[in-house]
N, C-alpha and C positions, 0 to 999 in steps of 0.2 A: 464571496460567491458572486457578486456581479461584476468585479472585476477581472473576474476569467472570463464570466459567464459574455460580456460586453465583448471579448477578444476571440470569440467562438468554442471556447472550452464547454463539455457539455457538465454544467451544473444547473441546480434548481436554480428558479428565478427567486427572489424575494418580492414578497409580495408588500410585507410591513417590518417597519423596523420601529422599536419605541424609543423615545426620544434619549434616554440614555444608553441607548444601545445593547441591552443585554438581552430584550425578548424580539423573535422575530418569525414573522408567517412567511412561510415558503411555500413553491406550488411544490404539490402534491404529484409524485413520480408513480406512475401506473407499472409494475413488473414486482419482479423477485430478484432478492442479490444474485452475485454472481457465482457464489457457492451454490442454491438452489438449482440455476441454471444445470451448472456440473453434476448434480445429483440426480436431476431428471433424464441427462443426457451426456451419462460420461466419455462417449465417443469425443464429445467436445471441448476435454479439456486442454487438449495442446492450444486449439484456437484461443479457449478463452487466457491462457496465459500468454499467447501474442497480443490481443487485445488488451490486456492488463500494461505488458508494457508498450503498445503505441499510447496508451493515457496517460502511461507517465513521459514519455518522450512528446506529447502536445505540449502536456504542463508544463514544462521544463523548458520550451522553447519561449515562453512566455517571460518577459523582464519583471523582476518584483516591483512594486511601486514602493516609493520611499516608507510610506506608511506603515508596511509588513514588518512583524522583529525579526529579529535574526534567529536561526535555528539551532538550534544546542550546540549542536557537533559542524565543524567544517563552515568555510564560507564561501559566499558566492552571491550571485545578484539575479537567481532565479526563481520564481515562483514554486514551493514544494508545499505538498498537501502532509506529510509525514505521518500519514495513515491511510495511504491508498494502497487497500490490500481487495479482495475478494466480496468480505461482506460490506465494503462501504462502495460498490459499482451496482447500481438497480440496471439490470436490463429488462427496458420496456420495449415498446412498439417502435420507438424512434432509435432503439440503439442503447450505447451503455449512458448511464448520467452516476457523475461522482457526488456524496453524499459525503456529511460528516467533517467539515472544513474547519472545526475548531483548533486543530495542531498548526495550519497553514503559517508558513514562513518564507525568510528568504534565506537562499545558501544554493549551497552545491549538489546539483541533480544526484549526485551519486549518494547522497546519504538517503534520499527519499527510496531510490533502487535498494539499497543496504538492508534498508529497514522494514522495506516490503520481503526480499528476497529474507532475513533472518525470523519474522511476523510468520510468514507462511512455513517454512521448514521446522519453528519449532512452536506454534501454537498447540495448545493439549488438546487430544480426543481422547474422549470420556467413553471409548468403547473398549473390547478387549477381543482377543481369538481373530477369527477370520475378518471379522468386519474391521480390526482394528489395523491389519492386515492389508486389505484393500483399501483404507483409507488412506494407511502411509504411503503405498505404492503410485496413490492416486495425486496425493499432495506431492508426492517427489516428479511426477510428471509433471505438474503444473510446475513447479518449482524451474526443472528444467528449460520448460517450454520458452517461461519468463526470463530467465537467464538468456538464453540462445538470442534474446530477441531485443538485451539489454547490455550496455556496458558494462558486463561483467568484472573485468580488469581492474575498471577504476573504481567501483561500489566494492572490489575486495579488499582495496587498499583503505576504506574508510570503516571496515567492519569492524573493528575492535571496536572504534571510537564509539562507533552507534551502538553497540551491545554496550559496553559502559554506561552511556546514558539511558538507554531503553531499560535496562536491569533497575534502576533506580524507580519506575515507575510501579505506584503500588497494587495497579491491576494484574499487575505481571506474576503468576503464582510462581514459588520456588523452584515447581517441574520446569514452566517456559524457562526460568533466569538460567537454570541449570541446563536446557536444551539449547537456549542461544548461545553460551559458553563454546558448547558441544560442538554448534556449526562455526564457532571462528576458529578453535582448535583443529577441526577437519583442513578449512580454508589454509590455516596458515602451516600444515603438515607438506613437509616435501612433494608427496605425492599429489598435490592437490593442482 
């Protein structure tokens, strides 16, 4: 976090770090996550998708330090977050701040974009009926806005590899894993 923050990227400041590097105290960021922002102001969904894409672009402009681990998919020399989706963006009085840096890696920016794409498109929504339909349409609008502002063709090329890696995450439900593969299949169909 300090590495990207020192280069002008919106990440929380690290106030204390234990000698073994396992515990840290960081700046408290006032605000709500991007999902809560869109829930309260749904007319901002398109703008939030563009902001998310801009956060990716700004991060991927940073050359990764030698000490950062390699991403599990692809190769490259840029800083990747590998979990940069709306729940990890706090919208505060001074703009968006990216949190949850535990997966930060070195790699190809298209991996980060593909992962965000599939997480937003496939994340489970535990509602039914009209609410589920409305949330599905809102999610689709967010994904479209994000992809229009991203290098979607390069991300599409790595989508299968990214999903192959991500479905091994024990935190992903069987439903989410199935939906991720559905996104891949849709993108690999001739009409995509």
